[in-house]
C-alpha positions as CSV (number, residue, x, y, z in Angstrom):
1,X,-3.9,14.2,3.7
2,X,-6.8,11.8,3.8
3,X,-7.1,8.8,1.5
4,X,-10.3,6.8,1.0
5,X,-8.9,3.9,-1.0
6,X,-5.1,4.1,-1.0
7,X,-3.3,2.8,2.1
8,X,-0.6,5.4,3.0
9,X,1.5,5.2,6.2
10,X,4.1,7.6,7.3
11,X,7.6,6.5,8.2
12,X,8.9,9.6,9.9
13,X,8.2,12.3,7.3
14,X,8.1,10.0,4.3
15,X,4.7,8.8,3.0
16,X,4.7,5.1,2.0
17,X,2.1,3.6,-0.3
18,X,1.1,0.0,0.7
19,X,-0.5,-2.8,-1.2
20,X,-4.2,-3.1,-0.4
21,X,-3.9,-6.9,-0.6
22,X,-0.9,-7.8,1.5
23,X,0.4,-4.5,2.9
24,X,3.9,-4.5,1.4
25,X,5.6,-1.3,0.4
26,X,4.9,-0.3,-3.2
27,X,6.4,3.2,-3.4
28,X,7.3,6.3,-1.4
29,X,5.7,9.7,-1.8
30,X,2.2,11.1,-2.2
31,X,2.0,11.4,-6.0
32,X,-0.5,8.6,-6.7
33,X,-4.2,8.2,-7.3
34,X,-6.5,7.6,-4.4
35,X,-7.6,4.2,-5.5
36,X,-6.7,0.6,-4.4
37,X,-3.1,-0.3,-5.3
38,X,-1.8,-3.9,-5.5
39,X,1.7,-5.4,-5.7
40,X,2.6,-7.5,-8.7
41,X,2.2,-10.7,-6.7
42,X,-1.3,-9.9,-5.5
43,X,-2.3,-8.9,-9.1
44,X,-1.1,-12.3,-10.4
45,X,-2.9,-14.1,-7.6
46,X,0.3,-15.7,-6.3
47,X,0.9,-13.5,-3.2
48,X,1.4,-15.5,-0.1
49,X,1.8,-12.5,2.2
50,X,-1.0,-11.6,4.5
51,X,-2.0,-8.0,5.3
52,X,-0.5,-7.1,8.6
53,X,-3.0,-5.2,10.8
54,X,-1.5,-2.4,12.8
55,X,1.3,-1.5,10.3
């Protein structure tokens, strides 16, 4: 499955939706919209995590 906006990685056979801002795991599965998704901390502007390239 191809995503244009959502960042989805596979851990084994489980799809994991990642935050577009910092890269942390938001949820598992493929039932989400293909749009940018952000964790609560990124949405509040208080996230200190940096997106990890190569996840």
